[in-house]
C-alpha positions as CSV (number, residue, x, y, z in Angstrom):
1,M,226.4,-22.4,60.1
2,S,226.1,-24.1,63.5
3,R,223.0,-25.5,65.2
4,N,222.1,-27.1,68.4
5,N,219.7,-29.9,69.3
6,P,216.6,-28.5,71.1
7,I,216.4,-29.4,74.7
8,E,213.1,-30.9,76.0
9,I,211.6,-28.5,78.5
10,I,209.4,-30.1,81.0
11,C,206.2,-28.5,82.3
12,S,206.9,-26.7,85.6
13,Q,203.4,-27.5,86.9
14,C,203.2,-31.3,86.6
15,G,206.9,-32.1,86.1
16,K,206.2,-35.0,83.8
17,N,205.4,-33.9,80.2
18,K,206.9,-31.6,77.6
19,A,206.0,-27.9,77.9
20,K,204.4,-26.1,75.0
21,W,204.1,-22.6,76.5
22,V,206.2,-20.2,78.5
23,N,204.8,-17.3,80.6
24,P,207.2,-14.4,80.0
25,E,205.9,-12.6,83.1
26,A,207.0,-15.6,85.2
27,Y,210.1,-16.5,83.2
28,Y,212.4,-15.9,86.2
29,D,210.1,-17.3,88.8
30,E,210.0,-20.9,89.6
31,K,207.2,-22.1,87.3
32,P,207.2,-20.4,83.9
33,F,206.6,-23.5,81.6
34,W,203.2,-25.0,80.9
35,R,201.9,-27.8,78.9
36,E,198.5,-27.4,77.2
37,E,196.6,-29.6,79.6
38,C,198.0,-28.0,82.8
39,L,197.2,-24.6,81.4
40,K,193.6,-25.6,80.8
41,E,193.3,-27.2,84.2
42,E,194.6,-24.2,86.1
43,A,191.7,-22.4,87.6
44,G,191.7,-18.6,87.0
45,M,194.8,-18.7,84.8
46,E,193.2,-16.2,82.5
47,D,193.0,-13.7,85.4
48,I,196.5,-14.3,86.7
49,C,198.6,-13.6,83.6
50,G,196.3,-14.0,80.6
51,I,196.7,-16.8,78.2
52,E,197.1,-14.4,75.4
53,Y,200.5,-13.4,76.8
54,M,201.8,-17.0,76.7
55,L,204.6,-17.6,74.2
56,P,205.5,-20.9,72.5
57,V,208.5,-22.8,73.8
58,C,211.1,-22.6,71.0
59,N,214.8,-23.5,70.4
60,S,216.2,-20.1,71.0
61,P,217.9,-18.1,73.7
62,R,215.2,-15.4,73.0
63,M,212.4,-17.7,74.1
64,G,210.0,-15.8,76.3
65,V,211.7,-12.4,75.6
66,C,210.0,-9.4,73.9
67,G,207.2,-11.5,72.3
68,Y,209.6,-13.8,70.4
69,E,207.7,-16.8,69.1
70,G,210.5,-18.7,67.2
71,S,211.4,-18.8,63.6
72,T,209.7,-20.6,60.7
73,R,212.3,-19.5,58.2
74,Y,214.3,-22.8,58.3
75,P,212.1,-25.3,60.1
76,D,213.8,-28.4,58.8
77,Q,217.2,-27.3,59.9
78,F,216.3,-27.2,63.6
79,E,214.9,-30.6,64.1
80,P,216.6,-32.8,66.7
81,D,219.1,-35.4,65.6
82,K,217.7,-38.9,65.4
């Protein structure tokens, strides 16, 4: 079985910290990735796309597609190398 090391995706809003959420409606726009703090700071974010539609950033090509939230089946096998 093969695996890859997860890439660190940076928040599209601040450009400094690791993103935790992806907005699937804006996935192909210029700012789809959000960290928790930027999401909370964004005024009216609930009205724009709805926080309930945000999906977690995960190590998968399916990230942000069709409600995919990652896998918990083999969590220890997908940790980055140290």
